[in-house]
C-alpha positions, 0 to 999 in steps of 0.5 A: 353651483359650477364644479371645475374638474379641468386639472390645470398643470403647472410647469414648475411642479415635479413629476411625483408630487404632481402625481399626488395631486391629481390622485388626491383630485381624481379620488376627491372627484369620485367621492364627490360624484358619490355625494360623499362631500366629507370625504371629498373635501378631506382630499381636496385638502390633503391637496392643497396643502401639498400644492397650496396654488393648486386650483382645481383643488381650491376650487373644488374644496369651495364646492364640497364645503358648499355641499355641506352646507359650510357656506361661510367656508365655501365662499372664503374658498372662492373669494380667494380664487376670484380675488387672487392673482390671475387673469383668468376670466373664465375662472374668476366668473365661476368663483364670483358665481359661486360665492354669489351662491354662498352669500345667497345661501347665508341671506347675504343678498347684497353681498349676493348681488355684489358677486353675480355682478362681478361674475357677469363683468367676466363673463356677460353671457352667462345667463345662469349667473343673471338669472341668480342676479335677478333672483337675488334682487327681487329677494332684497327688495321682498325683504326691504319691504318687508322690513318696512312694513315691520317697521310700520307695524312696530310704529302702529304698536307703539302709537297704540300701546301710547294711547292705551298707557295714556288713556291708563292714566287718564282714567287713574287720574280721573279715579283719584279725582273720584276719590279725593271727592268721595274722601272729601264729601265724606270728611264734610259729612263728618264734619257737619254730623260732628257739627249737629250733634255738637249743636243739639247737645243740652246744658247739663244742670246741676239738681240745685239748679234746676230746682232753683229754676222751678222755684222761681218759675212758680214764684214768677207765675204767682205774682202773675196771678195776683196782679190780675186779680188785684185788677180784677178788684179795684176796677176800671174808673170811668168818666160820667158825662153831665147831661146839661 
């Protein structure tokens, strides 16, 4: 993290106003060194309110916000300084460096890489920025690989689930067919049993019909016996051959 402690003088400021700004910045710097970042932030904000264009106050305010892990607010401060209307390459390089750090802490890797590159454009010899750039690029590469692996795993899970659903559907269809066959077999068996029962059921006769049938059978038997008896009495005719 780049930290700007140099007091930048503005000739257009009045002596009393400048003295107040200087005192607020000094108090803020002392609190910052004591790791009392919230009170340091308050002093830097008061200084900014009195003199909005003060670079030191704005820069150190961004640092105090960063130390409190207010990375989004810190990034706004550094971005305002980096893209502001100034021709100070050293200041722009430090602001872009800290902007890259703020993006990096917020997991915005592509934005942090872009900020580090801009910092190097303003100060190509900054090894710390070059190291942070390489680190962010490596983290982005790992993130992309992880995202790709997660997508592959998701696709495989979807495929496995689809195969499982298809198998469940096939099993369900098979069970339905088996059940239909069982139901049909049962219906056929019931029909066969019903037909068999209907075929074996004897005709129901009244008592009078049964007596008439029995009497007819007795008469037929008597007639048959009488015929056999008469046949025996008459005998058989024989041809007698003469002996010439």
